[in-house]
C-alpha positions as CSV (number, residue, x, y, z in Angstrom):
1,X,12.6,-4.4,-10.4
2,X,9.9,-3.3,-8.0
3,X,9.3,-0.1,-9.9
4,X,8.3,-2.0,-13.1
5,X,5.8,-4.1,-11.1
6,X,4.4,-1.0,-9.5
7,X,3.9,0.6,-12.9
8,X,2.1,-2.5,-14.3
9,X,-0.1,-2.7,-11.2
10,X,-0.8,1.0,-11.4
11,X,-1.9,0.7,-15.0
12,X,-4.3,-2.1,-14.1
13,X,-5.6,-0.5,-10.9
14,X,-6.1,2.9,-12.6
15,X,-7.9,1.4,-15.5
16,X,-10.2,-0.7,-13.3
17,X,-10.9,2.1,-10.9
18,X,-11.7,4.4,-13.8
19,X,-14.2,1.9,-15.1
20,X,-15.9,1.6,-11.7
21,X,-16.1,5.4,-11.4
22,X,-18.3,6.0,-14.5
23,X,-18.1,9.6,-15.6
24,X,-17.3,11.7,-18.5
25,X,-14.9,14.3,-17.0
26,X,-11.7,12.6,-18.2
27,X,-10.8,9.5,-20.0
28,X,-9.0,6.2,-19.4
29,X,-5.6,7.6,-20.2
30,X,-5.8,10.0,-17.2
31,X,-7.1,7.2,-15.0
32,X,-4.1,5.1,-16.0
33,X,-1.6,7.9,-15.4
34,X,-3.2,8.6,-12.0
35,X,-3.0,4.8,-11.3
36,X,0.7,4.8,-12.1
37,X,1.4,7.9,-10.0
38,X,-0.5,6.4,-7.0
39,X,1.2,3.1,-7.4
40,X,4.7,4.7,-7.4
41,X,3.8,6.9,-4.5
42,X,2.4,4.0,-2.4
43,X,5.2,1.7,-3.3
44,X,7.9,4.2,-2.4
45,X,6.1,5.2,0.8
46,X,6.0,1.6,2.1
47,X,9.5,0.7,0.8
48,X,11.2,3.6,2.5
49,X,9.0,3.8,5.6
50,X,9.6,0.2,6.5
51,X,13.0,-0.7,4.9
52,X,13.3,-4.0,6.8
53,X,10.0,-5.2,5.2
54,X,11.1,-5.0,1.6
55,X,8.8,-7.7,0.3
56,X,7.2,-7.9,-3.1
57,X,3.8,-8.7,-1.7
58,X,3.6,-5.8,0.8
59,X,5.0,-3.2,-1.7
60,X,2.7,-4.5,-4.5
61,X,-0.4,-4.2,-2.2
62,X,0.6,-0.7,-1.2
63,X,1.1,0.2,-4.8
64,X,-2.4,-1.1,-5.7
65,X,-3.9,0.8,-2.7
66,X,-2.1,3.9,-3.6
67,X,-3.3,3.8,-7.2
68,X,-6.9,3.2,-6.2
69,X,-6.8,5.9,-3.5
70,X,-5.3,8.5,-5.8
71,X,-7.9,7.8,-8.5
72,X,-10.8,7.8,-6.1
73,X,-9.7,10.9,-4.3
74,X,-9.2,12.8,-7.6
75,X,-12.6,11.6,-8.9
76,X,-14.4,12.7,-5.7
77,X,-12.7,16.1,-5.7
78,X,-13.7,16.6,-9.4
79,X,-17.3,15.5,-8.7
80,X,-17.4,12.3,-10.6
81,X,-20.2,9.9,-9.6
82,X,-19.7,6.4,-8.5
83,X,-22.1,3.8,-9.8
84,X,-21.9,0.4,-8.1
């Protein structure tokens, strides 16, 4: 059940992060896919690093942070500009 919530959070985080990082190098679908990948990575990392703290809130927050981190890192490596 956690995986489904991570995917949903990854879609939202990837889309929002892609909107914040305005650029024309790749589109919203890639942002969403990177958000999902980051969310799954972050969720699994926290869930298996700290098995005694298997809470929905901590894994959800780590999934969001993973999605945002992967999207931002990929954007900065590819040279996308951030407009705030």
